[in-house]
C-alpha positions as CSV (number, residue, x, y, z in Angstrom):
1,X,24.6,1.8,-10.2
2,X,22.2,4.7,-11.1
3,X,22.9,8.1,-9.6
4,X,19.5,8.3,-8.0
5,X,20.0,5.0,-6.1
6,X,23.5,6.1,-5.0
7,X,22.0,9.3,-3.6
8,X,19.3,7.3,-1.7
9,X,21.9,5.0,-0.2
10,X,24.0,8.0,0.9
11,X,20.9,9.5,2.6
12,X,20.0,6.3,4.3
13,X,23.5,5.8,5.6
14,X,23.2,9.2,7.4
15,X,20.5,7.6,9.7
16,X,21.2,5.3,12.6
17,X,20.7,1.6,12.0
18,X,17.1,0.5,12.6
19,X,16.4,-1.5,15.7
20,X,13.9,-4.1,14.9
21,X,11.0,-3.5,12.6
22,X,10.6,0.2,11.7
23,X,7.4,0.0,9.8
24,X,4.6,-2.5,9.1
25,X,3.1,-1.8,5.7
26,X,-0.3,-3.4,4.7
27,X,-0.9,-3.0,1.0
28,X,-4.7,-3.0,0.4
29,X,-5.6,-3.5,-3.3
30,X,-9.0,-2.8,-4.7
31,X,-10.4,-5.8,-6.7
32,X,-14.0,-4.6,-6.9
33,X,-16.2,-4.9,-9.9
34,X,-14.8,-1.7,-11.5
35,X,-11.4,-3.4,-11.9
36,X,-11.4,-5.7,-14.9
37,X,-9.0,-8.6,-15.4
38,X,-6.4,-6.5,-17.3
39,X,-6.4,-3.8,-14.7
40,X,-5.9,-6.3,-12.0
41,X,-2.9,-7.6,-13.9
42,X,-1.5,-4.1,-14.2
43,X,-1.9,-3.6,-10.4
44,X,-0.1,-6.9,-9.7
45,X,2.7,-6.0,-12.2
46,X,3.1,-2.6,-10.5
47,X,3.4,-4.2,-7.1
48,X,6.0,-6.7,-8.3
49,X,7.9,-3.9,-10.1
50,X,7.8,-1.8,-7.0
51,X,9.2,-4.5,-4.7
52,X,12.0,-5.3,-7.2
53,X,13.0,-1.7,-7.5
54,X,16.5,-1.2,-6.1
55,X,15.8,1.9,-4.1
56,X,12.6,0.4,-2.6
57,X,14.5,-2.8,-1.8
58,X,17.3,-0.9,0.0
59,X,14.9,1.1,2.1
60,X,12.8,-2.0,3.0
61,X,15.9,-3.9,4.2
62,X,17.4,-0.9,6.1
63,X,14.2,-0.4,8.0
64,X,13.6,-4.2,8.4
65,X,10.1,-3.5,7.3
66,X,7.2,-6.0,7.4
67,X,4.8,-6.3,4.4
68,X,1.4,-7.9,3.9
69,X,-1.1,-7.7,1.0
70,X,-4.8,-7.5,1.4
71,X,-7.3,-7.7,-1.5
72,X,-10.7,-6.0,-0.9
73,X,-14.0,-5.4,-2.6
74,X,-17.5,-5.4,-1.0
75,X,-18.5,-5.3,2.7
76,X,-17.7,-8.9,3.4
77,X,-14.9,-9.4,0.9
78,X,-11.5,-8.8,2.4
79,X,-8.7,-11.4,2.1
80,X,-5.1,-11.3,3.5
81,X,-3.6,-12.8,0.3
82,X,0.0,-12.5,1.5
83,X,0.4,-12.7,5.3
84,X,3.1,-10.7,7.1
85,X,6.6,-11.2,5.7
86,X,9.7,-9.7,7.3
87,X,11.9,-7.8,4.8
88,X,15.2,-8.9,6.3
89,X,17.3,-9.2,3.1
90,X,17.1,-9.2,-0.7
91,X,16.1,-12.8,-0.8
92,X,13.1,-12.1,1.4
93,X,12.0,-9.3,-0.9
94,X,12.5,-11.5,-4.0
95,X,10.4,-14.2,-2.4
96,X,7.4,-11.8,-1.7
97,X,7.7,-10.3,-5.2
98,X,7.4,-13.8,-6.6
99,X,4.5,-14.5,-4.3
100,X,2.7,-11.3,-5.4
101,X,3.3,-12.1,-9.0
102,X,1.5,-15.5,-8.6
103,X,-1.3,-14.1,-6.5
104,X,-4.8,-15.1,-7.6
105,X,-7.5,-12.5,-7.7
106,X,-9.7,-12.9,-4.6
107,X,-13.0,-11.4,-5.7
108,X,-15.0,-10.5,-8.8
109,X,-17.9,-8.3,-9.8
110,X,-18.8,-6.8,-6.4
111,X,-19.1,-3.5,-4.6
112,X,-16.5,-1.0,-3.4
113,X,-16.3,-0.8,0.4
114,X,-13.1,1.0,1.4
115,X,-14.3,1.4,5.0
116,X,-14.5,-2.3,5.4
117,X,-11.1,-2.7,3.8
118,X,-9.6,-0.3,6.4
119,X,-11.3,-2.2,9.2
120,X,-9.9,-5.5,7.9
121,X,-6.5,-3.8,7.7
122,X,-6.6,-2.7,11.3
123,X,-7.4,-6.3,12.3
124,X,-4.4,-7.6,10.3
125,X,-2.1,-5.0,11.8
126,X,-3.3,-5.9,15.3
127,X,-2.2,-9.5,14.6
128,X,1.0,-8.4,12.9
129,X,4.5,-7.7,14.0
130,X,5.5,-5.2,16.6
131,X,6.9,-2.3,14.5
132,X,7.6,1.3,15.2
133,X,5.1,2.5,12.7
134,X,2.0,0.9,11.2
135,X,0.7,2.0,7.8
136,X,-2.3,0.9,5.7
137,X,-1.7,1.6,2.0
138,X,-5.1,1.6,0.3
139,X,-5.4,1.8,-3.5
140,X,-8.5,1.9,-5.7
141,X,-10.2,3.4,-8.7
142,X,-13.6,4.4,-7.2
143,X,-15.2,5.9,-4.2
144,X,-17.4,4.1,-1.7
145,X,-20.7,2.5,-2.9
146,X,-21.2,0.0,-0.1
147,X,-20.1,-1.0,3.4
148,X,-19.4,1.0,6.6
149,X,-18.5,4.7,6.5
150,X,-14.9,5.2,5.3
151,X,-14.4,8.2,7.6
152,X,-15.5,6.2,10.6
153,X,-13.0,3.5,9.8
154,X,-10.4,6.2,9.4
155,X,-11.2,7.5,12.9
156,X,-10.6,4.0,14.3
157,X,-7.2,4.0,12.6
158,X,-6.2,7.4,14.0
159,X,-7.3,6.3,17.5
160,X,-5.0,3.2,17.1
161,X,-2.1,5.3,15.9
162,X,-2.2,3.8,12.4
163,X,-1.4,5.9,9.4
164,X,-3.5,5.6,6.2
165,X,-2.0,6.6,2.8
166,X,-3.6,6.1,-0.6
167,X,-3.1,5.7,-4.3
168,X,-6.1,6.9,-6.2
169,X,-6.3,5.4,-9.7
170,X,-8.1,8.1,-11.9
171,X,-9.4,8.0,-15.4
172,X,-7.0,9.7,-17.8
173,X,-9.3,12.8,-17.9
174,X,-8.8,16.0,-16.0
175,X,-10.9,15.4,-12.9
176,X,-9.7,13.7,-9.6
177,X,-12.9,12.4,-7.9
178,X,-11.2,9.3,-6.4
179,X,-8.2,11.4,-5.2
180,X,-10.6,13.8,-3.5
181,X,-12.6,11.0,-1.9
182,X,-9.5,9.4,-0.4
183,X,-8.3,12.9,0.8
184,X,-11.5,13.7,2.5
185,X,-12.6,10.4,3.9
186,X,-9.7,7.9,4.0
187,X,-6.2,9.3,4.7
188,X,-5.3,10.1,8.3
189,X,-3.8,13.2,9.7
190,X,-0.2,13.2,8.5
191,X,-1.1,10.7,5.7
192,X,-1.1,11.5,2.0
193,X,-2.8,10.5,-1.3
194,X,-1.0,10.1,-4.6
195,X,-2.7,10.0,-8.0
196,X,-2.1,7.5,-10.8
197,X,-3.5,8.6,-14.1
198,X,-5.0,5.2,-15.2
199,X,-3.9,1.8,-14.2
200,X,-0.9,2.0,-16.4
201,X,0.5,4.8,-14.2
202,X,0.0,2.7,-11.1
203,X,3.5,1.1,-11.0
204,X,5.4,4.5,-11.0
205,X,3.0,6.0,-8.5
206,X,3.3,3.0,-6.1
207,X,7.1,3.2,-6.3
208,X,7.0,6.9,-5.4
209,X,4.6,6.3,-2.6
210,X,6.7,3.4,-1.1
211,X,9.8,5.5,-1.2
212,X,8.0,8.5,0.4
213,X,6.8,6.2,3.2
214,X,10.0,4.4,3.8
215,X,12.6,7.2,3.4
216,X,10.9,10.5,4.4
217,X,10.4,9.6,8.1
218,X,14.2,9.1,8.5
219,X,15.1,12.5,6.9
């Protein structure tokens, strides 16, 4: 077993066993017109790889987390592609990873409405399991060009006690416009944004974000 995973297991064992669901994670994926077929495939592969990662799997099971996947694009284009699944054991995680790998793209060639995605995420969380924390993970490669104000939707999330974190998928250049948009308009107080340099960096960034969300609160 890799040393990093052994260290994580030792850290997790220092915390009391979770009682019930510790965290409900809604993974909100951008499938707007700026995401081509290859980039969508890379996002799906990154999600599957993250779920199959040993350290992520251990943290999900320990916290008895619940996961759901939402695809989003324009103002009226949000779909809960994978409903809430309890992460009770390794078989449950393997099943959702397989489901994610076979997930068909929900929308094509449309606008980018992260505010509406957050609103849809809040509705999904309201219908979801009763967990200690509720988190919307929004990822995307562009800022808003349609839909309701992202900052307004963020305010609704904060009022409901929901945390919003983000993965910003940037072009390989030096600037970080998407990161700055999410930082200023999307993430809640106490939330964070992580930057992927291109879609090919998405898998590693998503893994790091999941571990930060799942492990850090118990430290």
